[in-house]
C-alpha positions as CSV (number, residue, x, y, z in Angstrom):
1,X,136.9,86.5,117.2
2,X,135.1,85.3,120.4
3,X,131.4,85.9,120.5
4,X,130.2,88.6,122.9
5,X,127.4,87.5,125.3
6,X,124.2,89.6,125.4
7,X,125.1,91.0,128.9
8,X,128.6,91.9,127.8
9,X,127.2,93.6,124.6
10,X,124.8,95.7,126.6
11,X,127.5,96.7,129.0
12,X,129.8,97.8,126.2
13,X,127.1,99.6,124.4
14,X,126.3,101.7,127.5
15,X,130.0,102.6,127.9
16,X,131.5,105.9,126.7
17,X,134.4,106.6,124.4
18,X,137.7,107.6,126.1
19,X,140.8,109.5,125.1
20,X,142.7,106.2,124.7
21,X,142.5,104.9,121.1
22,X,143.3,101.3,121.9
23,X,140.4,101.0,124.4
24,X,138.0,102.5,121.9
25,X,139.2,100.3,119.1
26,X,139.0,97.2,121.3
27,X,135.4,97.8,122.3
28,X,134.3,98.6,118.7
29,X,136.1,95.6,117.3
30,X,134.5,93.3,119.8
31,X,131.0,94.6,119.2
32,X,131.3,94.3,115.4
33,X,132.9,90.9,115.7
34,X,135.4,91.2,112.9
35,X,132.7,91.2,110.2
36,X,134.3,91.4,106.7
37,X,132.2,94.2,105.5
38,X,133.3,96.5,108.4
39,X,136.5,98.2,107.2
40,X,138.8,100.4,109.2
41,X,141.6,102.7,108.0
42,X,144.6,103.7,110.3
43,X,146.0,107.2,109.9
44,X,148.2,109.7,111.7
45,X,146.3,112.8,112.9
46,X,148.0,115.9,111.6
47,X,150.9,113.7,110.5
48,X,151.9,113.1,114.1
49,X,152.9,109.5,114.9
50,X,152.0,110.1,118.6
51,X,148.4,110.7,117.7
52,X,147.1,107.8,115.6
53,X,143.5,107.5,114.6
54,X,141.1,105.0,113.0
55,X,138.1,105.5,110.8
56,X,135.4,102.8,110.6
57,X,132.9,102.4,107.8
58,X,130.7,99.7,106.2
59,X,131.8,98.6,102.8
60,X,129.0,99.0,100.2
61,X,127.0,101.5,102.4
62,X,129.5,104.4,102.6
63,X,130.7,106.7,99.8
64,X,134.5,106.3,99.8
65,X,134.9,109.7,98.1
66,X,133.6,111.4,101.2
67,X,135.9,109.3,103.4
68,X,138.9,110.2,101.2
69,X,138.2,113.9,101.6
70,X,137.8,113.5,105.4
71,X,141.1,111.7,105.7
72,X,142.9,114.2,103.5
73,X,141.8,117.0,105.9
74,X,142.9,115.0,108.9
75,X,146.3,113.9,107.4
76,X,147.6,116.9,105.5
77,X,146.1,119.9,107.2
78,X,145.1,120.9,110.7
79,X,146.6,121.9,114.0
80,X,150.3,122.5,114.7
81,X,151.1,120.0,117.4
82,X,154.9,120.2,117.1
83,X,155.3,122.8,119.8
84,X,153.1,121.0,122.4
85,X,152.2,117.4,121.2
86,X,150.1,116.9,124.4
87,X,147.8,119.8,123.7
88,X,145.2,118.0,121.6
89,X,142.2,119.9,120.2
90,X,138.7,118.9,121.2
91,X,136.4,117.0,118.9
92,X,134.3,120.1,118.4
93,X,137.4,122.0,117.3
94,X,138.3,119.3,114.8
95,X,134.7,119.3,113.5
96,X,134.4,123.1,113.1
97,X,138.0,124.0,112.0
98,X,139.3,121.0,110.1
99,X,136.6,118.7,108.5
100,X,135.0,120.3,105.4
101,X,132.2,117.8,105.2
102,X,128.7,119.2,105.2
103,X,127.4,116.9,108.0
104,X,129.7,116.1,110.9
105,X,128.7,115.6,114.5
106,X,130.4,114.3,117.6
107,X,129.4,111.3,119.7
108,X,130.4,110.3,123.3
109,X,128.8,106.9,123.6
110,X,129.9,103.6,122.0
111,X,126.3,102.8,121.1
112,X,126.0,106.0,118.9
113,X,129.3,105.1,117.2
114,X,128.2,101.5,116.4
115,X,124.8,102.6,115.1
116,X,126.5,105.2,112.9
117,X,128.9,102.6,111.4
118,X,126.3,100.0,110.5
119,X,124.0,102.8,109.1
120,X,126.5,103.8,106.5
121,X,128.2,106.7,108.2
122,X,132.0,106.9,109.0
123,X,133.2,107.1,112.6
124,X,136.6,108.5,113.4
125,X,138.3,108.0,116.7
126,X,141.7,109.7,117.5
127,X,144.2,109.2,120.3
128,X,143.8,111.9,122.9
129,X,140.3,113.0,122.0
130,X,137.5,111.7,124.2
131,X,134.8,111.9,121.6
132,X,134.3,110.3,118.2
133,X,133.5,112.1,115.0
134,X,130.5,110.9,112.9
135,X,130.9,111.9,109.2
136,X,127.7,111.5,107.1
137,X,128.9,109.3,104.2
138,X,125.9,107.2,103.3
139,X,126.2,106.4,99.6
140,X,124.7,103.0,98.7
141,X,123.1,102.4,95.3
142,X,119.4,103.2,95.1
143,X,116.8,101.9,92.7
144,X,115.9,104.5,90.0
145,X,112.6,106.4,90.3
146,X,109.9,104.3,88.8
147,X,106.1,104.5,88.5
148,X,104.4,102.4,91.1
149,X,103.1,99.1,89.5
150,X,100.2,98.7,91.9
151,X,98.9,102.3,91.6
152,X,98.8,103.1,87.9
153,X,97.2,106.3,86.6
154,X,96.5,107.8,83.2
155,X,97.1,111.4,84.0
156,X,99.4,112.7,86.7
157,X,102.9,112.2,88.0
158,X,104.8,109.0,87.2
159,X,107.3,109.0,90.0
160,X,107.1,106.6,92.9
161,X,108.8,106.0,96.2
162,X,111.9,103.9,96.5
163,X,113.7,102.1,99.3
164,X,115.7,105.2,100.6
165,X,113.9,107.1,103.2
166,X,115.7,110.4,102.5
167,X,114.9,110.1,98.8
168,X,111.2,109.5,99.7
169,X,111.0,112.5,101.9
170,X,112.6,114.6,99.2
171,X,109.8,113.6,96.8
172,X,107.3,115.1,99.2
173,X,109.4,118.2,100.0
174,X,109.5,118.9,96.2
175,X,105.7,119.1,96.2
176,X,105.2,121.0,99.4
177,X,107.8,123.8,99.8
178,X,106.2,124.9,103.1
179,X,108.4,125.7,106.1
180,X,105.6,124.2,108.2
181,X,106.2,120.7,106.7
182,X,108.0,118.7,109.4
183,X,109.8,115.4,109.5
184,X,110.4,113.9,112.9
185,X,112.8,111.0,113.3
186,X,112.5,107.8,115.3
187,X,114.3,104.5,115.3
188,X,112.4,101.2,115.8
189,X,113.8,97.7,116.0
190,X,116.4,96.7,118.5
191,X,118.5,94.8,115.9
192,X,117.5,96.4,112.6
193,X,117.6,100.0,114.0
194,X,115.2,101.1,111.2
195,X,114.9,104.8,110.6
196,X,111.3,106.1,110.7
197,X,110.2,109.7,109.8
198,X,106.9,111.1,110.8
199,X,105.7,113.8,108.3
200,X,103.1,116.4,109.0
201,X,102.3,120.1,108.3
202,X,102.5,121.8,111.7
203,X,99.7,124.3,111.3
204,X,97.3,121.9,109.5
205,X,97.6,118.5,111.3
206,X,94.9,117.4,113.6
207,X,95.6,118.5,117.2
208,X,97.1,115.6,119.2
209,X,97.5,113.3,116.1
210,X,101.3,113.6,115.9
211,X,101.6,112.8,119.6
212,X,99.4,109.8,119.2
213,X,101.4,108.4,116.3
214,X,104.7,108.9,118.2
215,X,103.2,107.2,121.3
216,X,102.1,104.1,119.3
217,X,105.4,103.9,117.5
218,X,107.2,104.3,120.8
219,X,105.4,101.3,122.3
220,X,106.7,98.9,119.6
221,X,109.3,96.5,121.0
222,X,110.5,94.2,118.2
223,X,113.9,93.0,117.0
224,X,113.5,94.2,113.4
225,X,111.3,96.2,111.0
226,X,111.7,94.8,107.5
227,X,108.7,96.4,105.8
228,X,106.0,98.9,106.5
229,X,103.5,96.0,107.0
230,X,105.2,95.4,110.4
231,X,104.5,98.9,111.5
232,X,100.9,98.8,110.1
233,X,100.0,95.8,112.1
234,X,101.5,97.1,115.3
235,X,99.8,100.6,115.3
236,X,96.3,100.0,113.8
237,X,93.2,100.5,115.8
238,X,91.4,97.2,115.0
239,X,94.0,94.4,114.6
240,X,91.3,91.7,114.2
241,X,89.3,93.6,111.6
242,X,89.4,92.6,107.9
243,X,89.3,96.4,107.0
244,X,92.4,98.5,106.6
245,X,92.5,101.3,109.1
246,X,95.9,102.5,107.9
247,X,96.3,103.6,104.3
248,X,99.4,102.6,102.4
249,X,100.7,104.1,99.1
250,X,103.7,104.3,96.9
251,X,102.7,107.6,95.3
252,X,104.3,110.9,96.5
253,X,101.3,112.9,95.2
254,X,99.0,110.9,97.4
255,X,101.1,111.5,100.5
256,X,101.3,115.2,99.7
257,X,97.6,115.4,99.3
258,X,97.1,113.7,102.7
259,X,99.5,116.0,104.5
260,X,97.6,119.0,103.0
261,X,94.4,117.6,104.6
262,X,96.0,117.5,108.0
263,X,96.9,113.9,108.2
264,X,100.2,112.2,109.2
265,X,102.5,110.2,106.9
266,X,104.9,107.5,108.3
267,X,108.0,106.9,106.2
268,X,109.9,103.7,106.9
269,X,113.5,103.1,105.6
270,X,114.1,100.2,103.1
271,X,110.5,100.1,101.8
272,X,108.7,102.2,99.0
273,X,105.4,102.0,100.9
274,X,104.4,105.0,103.1
275,X,101.6,104.8,105.7
276,X,98.9,107.5,106.1
277,X,96.7,108.0,109.2
278,X,93.9,108.5,109.9
279,X,92.1,107.0,107.0
280,X,88.5,106.5,106.0
281,X,86.8,103.7,104.0
282,X,85.9,106.0,101.1
283,X,89.6,106.8,100.5
284,X,90.3,103.3,99.3
285,X,87.8,103.8,96.5
286,X,89.2,107.1,95.4
287,X,92.0,107.5,92.9
288,X,94.4,110.3,92.0
289,X,92.9,110.5,88.5
290,X,89.7,111.8,90.1
291,X,91.4,115.1,90.8
292,X,93.6,115.3,87.6
293,X,90.6,115.0,85.2
294,X,87.5,117.1,84.9
295,X,85.1,116.8,87.9
296,X,82.3,115.1,86.0
297,X,84.8,112.5,84.7
298,X,86.2,111.9,88.2
299,X,82.6,111.6,89.6
300,X,81.5,109.1,86.9
301,X,84.5,106.7,87.4
302,X,84.2,107.0,91.1
303,X,80.6,105.7,90.8
304,X,82.0,102.9,88.6
305,X,84.4,101.9,91.3
306,X,81.7,101.9,94.0
307,X,79.6,99.6,91.7
308,X,82.7,97.4,91.2
309,X,83.1,97.3,95.0
310,X,79.6,96.0,95.6
311,X,79.9,93.5,92.7
312,X,83.2,92.2,94.0
313,X,81.7,91.8,97.5
314,X,78.3,90.3,96.9
315,X,77.7,89.1,93.3
316,X,78.7,85.4,93.9
317,X,76.7,85.4,97.2
318,X,73.5,86.9,95.5
319,X,73.8,84.4,92.6
320,X,74.2,81.4,95.0
321,X,71.4,82.7,97.2
322,X,68.9,83.1,94.3
323,X,69.7,79.7,92.7
324,X,69.6,77.8,96.0
325,X,66.6,79.4,97.8
326,X,64.8,82.1,95.9
327,X,64.3,80.9,92.3
328,X,61.0,82.8,92.3
329,X,62.9,86.1,92.2
330,X,64.6,85.2,88.9
331,X,62.7,86.0,85.6
332,X,61.3,82.7,84.2
333,X,63.3,82.8,80.9
334,X,66.5,83.5,82.7
335,X,65.8,80.8,85.3
336,X,65.2,78.2,82.6
337,X,68.5,79.2,80.9
338,X,70.4,78.8,84.1
339,X,68.7,75.5,84.9
340,X,69.6,74.1,81.5
341,X,73.3,75.1,82.0
342,X,73.3,73.3,85.4
343,X,71.6,70.1,84.3
344,X,74.9,68.1,84.1
345,X,76.7,69.9,87.0
346,X,77.2,67.3,89.8
347,X,77.9,69.8,92.6
348,X,75.5,72.0,94.6
349,X,75.7,75.6,93.5
350,X,77.5,76.7,96.8
351,X,80.3,74.1,96.3
352,X,80.5,75.1,92.6
353,X,81.0,78.7,93.6
354,X,83.6,77.9,96.2
355,X,85.5,75.7,93.7
356,X,85.5,78.5,91.1
357,X,86.4,81.3,93.6
358,X,89.3,79.3,95.0
359,X,90.5,78.3,91.5
360,X,90.4,82.0,90.4
361,X,92.4,83.0,93.5
362,X,94.9,80.2,92.9
363,X,95.5,81.4,89.3
364,X,95.8,85.0,90.4
365,X,98.3,84.1,93.1
366,X,100.3,81.8,90.7
367,X,100.4,84.6,88.1
368,X,101.6,87.0,90.7
369,X,104.4,84.8,92.0
370,X,105.8,83.6,88.7
371,X,108.2,85.6,86.6
372,X,106.4,88.6,85.1
373,X,106.3,87.7,81.4
374,X,105.1,84.1,82.3
375,X,102.8,85.1,85.1
376,X,100.5,87.2,82.9
377,X,100.2,84.4,80.4
378,X,99.4,81.9,83.1
379,X,96.7,84.0,84.8
380,X,94.9,84.9,81.6
381,X,95.4,81.8,79.4
382,X,94.9,79.5,82.4
383,X,91.6,81.1,83.3
384,X,90.3,80.8,79.8
385,X,91.4,77.2,79.2
386,X,90.5,75.8,82.6
387,X,87.1,77.6,82.6
388,X,86.2,76.4,79.1
389,X,87.4,72.9,79.9
390,X,85.4,72.8,83.1
391,X,82.2,73.9,81.3
392,X,82.7,71.3,78.5
393,X,83.3,68.6,81.1
394,X,80.1,69.4,82.9
395,X,81.8,70.3,86.2
396,X,80.9,74.0,86.1
397,X,77.9,75.9,84.7
398,X,78.5,78.7,82.1
399,X,76.7,81.2,84.3
400,X,79.1,80.5,87.3
401,X,82.1,81.2,85.0
402,X,80.5,84.5,84.0
403,X,79.8,85.4,87.7
404,X,83.3,84.6,88.9
405,X,84.9,86.5,86.0
406,X,82.8,89.6,86.5
407,X,83.6,89.4,90.3
408,X,87.3,89.1,89.6
409,X,87.4,92.0,87.1
410,X,85.5,94.2,89.6
411,X,88.1,93.6,92.3
412,X,90.8,94.8,89.9
413,X,88.9,98.1,89.5
414,X,89.5,99.0,93.2
415,X,92.5,101.4,93.3
416,X,93.8,100.2,96.7
417,X,95.4,96.7,96.4
418,X,95.3,96.2,100.2
419,X,91.6,97.0,100.3
420,X,90.8,94.6,97.4
421,X,92.5,91.9,99.4
422,X,90.2,92.5,102.3
423,X,87.2,92.3,100.0
424,X,88.4,89.1,98.5
425,X,88.6,87.5,102.0
426,X,85.3,88.9,103.3
427,X,83.5,87.6,100.2
428,X,83.8,84.0,101.4
429,X,81.8,84.3,104.8
430,X,79.0,86.1,102.9
431,X,79.1,83.4,100.2
432,X,78.9,80.5,102.7
433,X,76.1,82.2,104.7
434,X,74.1,82.9,101.5
435,X,74.5,79.3,100.3
436,X,73.4,77.7,103.6
437,X,70.7,80.0,104.9
438,X,69.6,82.0,101.9
439,X,68.4,85.6,102.3
440,X,68.4,85.6,106.1
441,X,72.1,84.4,106.1
442,X,73.1,87.0,103.5
443,X,71.3,89.8,105.4
444,X,72.7,88.8,108.8
445,X,76.4,88.6,107.7
446,X,76.1,91.8,105.7
447,X,74.4,93.6,108.6
448,X,77.1,92.4,111.0
449,X,79.8,93.6,108.6
450,X,78.2,97.0,108.4
451,X,77.9,97.2,112.2
452,X,81.6,96.3,112.5
453,X,82.6,99.0,110.0
454,X,80.5,101.5,111.9
455,X,82.2,100.6,115.2
456,X,85.9,100.8,114.2
457,X,88.1,103.9,114.2
458,X,91.3,105.0,112.7
459,X,93.5,107.0,115.1
460,X,90.4,108.3,116.8
461,X,88.4,109.1,113.6
462,X,85.3,107.1,112.8
463,X,86.0,104.7,109.9
464,X,82.9,105.6,107.9
465,X,83.1,109.4,108.4
466,X,81.9,111.7,107.0
467,X,78.9,109.5,106.2
468,X,78.6,108.2,109.8
469,X,78.7,110.5,111.7
470,X,77.3,112.7,108.9
471,X,79.4,115.8,108.3
472,X,77.8,118.2,105.9
473,X,81.0,120.1,105.2
474,X,82.9,117.0,104.2
475,X,80.4,115.7,101.6
476,X,82.0,117.5,98.7
477,X,84.6,114.7,98.2
478,X,83.0,111.5,99.3
479,X,80.6,110.0,96.8
480,X,80.9,112.9,94.4
481,X,84.0,114.8,93.2
482,X,82.7,118.3,93.1
483,X,84.5,121.0,91.0
484,X,87.8,122.2,92.5
485,X,86.4,125.7,93.0
486,X,83.7,124.3,95.2
487,X,86.0,122.3,97.5
488,X,87.4,125.3,99.3
489,X,87.7,123.6,102.7
490,X,89.8,120.8,104.1
491,X,88.3,118.0,106.1
492,X,86.8,119.3,109.4
493,X,89.5,117.7,111.6
494,X,92.3,119.9,110.2
495,X,93.4,122.9,112.2
496,X,93.0,125.3,109.3
497,X,90.1,124.2,107.1
498,X,90.3,126.9,104.5
499,X,92.4,125.8,101.5
500,X,91.6,128.4,98.8
501,X,90.2,131.9,98.5
502,X,86.6,132.9,97.9
503,X,85.0,133.2,94.5
504,X,87.4,130.9,92.6
505,X,84.8,129.8,90.1
506,X,86.0,130.8,86.6
507,X,84.0,133.8,85.3
508,X,85.2,135.1,81.9
509,X,82.7,138.0,82.1
510,X,84.7,139.6,84.8
511,X,87.9,139.8,82.7
């Protein structure tokens, strides 16, 4: 079949369906280009040879059982056209009186028909009827519900999002059976026509936030959206910042919790990752386990994660800075031990640290990309063997191996994988400044980093809130995780901040 030019394609997409079946079929066939996965089935409407029809669907994306039921209704039952064959019913009459499918709608434009076909629905066009019928028949195979591999937890739900947007929204609807929960639909991508749903709770969401999200999504002009990362890069507030200003997750309970705080979730079809806005820095350190365990357990491990964050960010830099410029700050016995381990090392401590950090990142990346059973063995055994061999060969000091290992373990303790990636990247400028300028270089880069974090925003919200600006009412769930009966209010930007009744503290004496 001849290729249709871009101008011809746009003209045909803007045209409307007519009552003549051959014209409709010609336009649809030209636009779809005779693709082998686009199937069509001829039939006789109400058994009348004078009123043929065609149904179009995409093989592998449509449920043929639904198509069979629709064709049975159109072939065997329906209107009596024998008395007046020219008196054809309208598309609405066929939809309401003949088709028994739960979801059927009419379409007048060729573009709507094409989009429906390639999305997995069935389009029916009939001689004598000016509109087409779109039967919802999407029925491709979905991945079974699995626990997210990047966001494990000990206590709590084990289900995770999949690649089907409707299955993902159903996960959230199961948790929030509130009529105020809304899902607004959009389509982004001129070629991919990717379905996007914007989720929010109407009486809780921050005023103006939904409109801002829709406005940013509406500005996107791209041919295809293949993963949520495309959307994240195109809507974030600080595109040049190493910090994530859009939160991503595969956990339905995390999304439900965000919606109940007045935030907005963005669901993208064909990906298990959901985006949440606005977001704060502190949320990347928090984990669902904090709320499923007792408050003192959640608080303790939250502090452990904050310590891990700082270790992952600055430990190699502090070690290099002290060894290179400020040996007087190290206890004498420890300094002598470190010096004895570095006697045979031919590299400056900065170069040694860079080599070890890059080697660790290389092994971690290799373990991630290789087949799962082999990858774990490569990352663990490789680190042990190469580290031990490097120390015995005199290329690396034992203390540097310990520092890099502790740094790597600390980065694994951060719940958000995307945030840990940012920390791994930011670590290198701090390391280079510390190794070349000492304490002034370390302090300067760290201070600039803090100023940058203070200056950025996430959909209008300060990134370091509620610490800066300081919000007294939101301190109950930032560094500490106070008891549930003390966290009676939502974040201050929500419309309705009260989330539970008064005097919820357990008091057995009142029973």
